N, C-alpha and C positions, 0 to 999 in steps of 0.2 A: 559231730558236726559243729557244735558250738565250741569255739576256742575260748576257754574260760580265762586264759591269760590276758585277753584283750577286751572282751565284752561279755558281761554276765548274761545269762539266759533271760533274766527279767528285763535288762536293758534292751536286749535284742527283740524281745516280745513287744516292748513299748515302741521301739523304732518301727517294727512291722505294723503295729496298730496305727501309728501316725501315718505311715506310708499308705495303708489301706484307706484312711480317711482323706488325706491330702492329695494323693495321686489316684488311687483306685476309684474313689467316688467321683472326684471332680474332673477326671479326664473323660469320663463317659457322660456325665450329666447334661452338658449343654446340647449334645446331639440327641440324647435320649428323650429330652423334654420337648423337642420340636414336634409340631403337629404332623400327622400322617401326610398332609398335603404340602409340606414344606418344599420350597423351591430348591433347586440345585445351589443357587447363590446363598440361600439361608443355611443350607447344610454346610457349605464350605465355610461360611462365616462362623457358624457354631463350632466346627472342627478347629478352625484357627484359634478361637478363644479357648477351646478345651486344651489345646497343645501349648499355646504361647502365653496364656493368662489363666493357668490351671487353678491356682489357689490365690484368691484375693483376700487380703486382710487389711486392717486399718493401716494405711500408708505403705502397704507391701503387696506386691503381686509377684508370684513365682511361676515360672514355666514348668512344664512336665520335666524337661531336661534338668532344671535346677533342683527340683524336688528329688529326682532320681539320683543325681550326683551327690546331694546332701546325704541321702540314705546310704549310698554306697560308701561314702566317706565315714559316716557314723558307724556303720556295721563292720567296716574294715574287712578283715579276712575271716571273721567269725563264722560266716556262712559257708566258707569253703567253696568247693566246686560241685555241690550236689546237683542232681538232675533238676530238682525243683528250683534252685537258684538260677540255673541256666535257662529253665523254662520261663521264669519271671523276667530275666534279662531280655530274652527274645521277645516276649509279649510287649515289654516297654519299648524296645527298639522298633518293633513293628507299628505300635500305636503312634509313636512320635513320627515315624516315617510317613504315615498317612497324610500329614499336612503338606508334604512336598510332592505328592502324586498329582499328575495332571488330570487324570480321570479317577474319580472316586467311585467305590462300589455303592450300591444302594444304601440308603440310610440305615435300614435294618441290619445290614451286614457290618456297617460301621459301628453300630451299637454293640454288636457281638464282639468285634475285634477290640474295641476299647474296653469292653467289659471283661475281656480275658485278663487284663492287668489285675483287676480286683480278684478274680478267681485264682490266679497264680499266687498272689500275695496270700490269700487264704490258705492255699495248700502249703506254702512255706511256713506260715504261722502255725498250722496244725503240726507240721513236722517238728518245728522248734519247741513248741509247747508240749509235745508228746501226746497230743490228743488228736 
């Protein structure tokens, strides 16, 4: 699965760990930390921030799409077309797509859908690391 001609296993593991932190954690967090009685407006605003301002650093804010594109560019073809990579791609696309939905599912379901990104990253990380 890992194309050693382009990306070493260690580099790929590092890229997946970065992705888990920058995307997996921060795409879910703004919605997950809302109080149980958050209004629909508060949920929508948190989701907007989660998707469009996913990772904030000093002088730099990156969207979920930018983080994902950077990872895909860095990983190149090293991940191939494994079922776990396809599952991760699907989870990311579904999470990003939530921001454009007119009607959102309940907050608890949003948290689960956004959390699927981290879960899929973890599965791919386990596959790549052999654990």
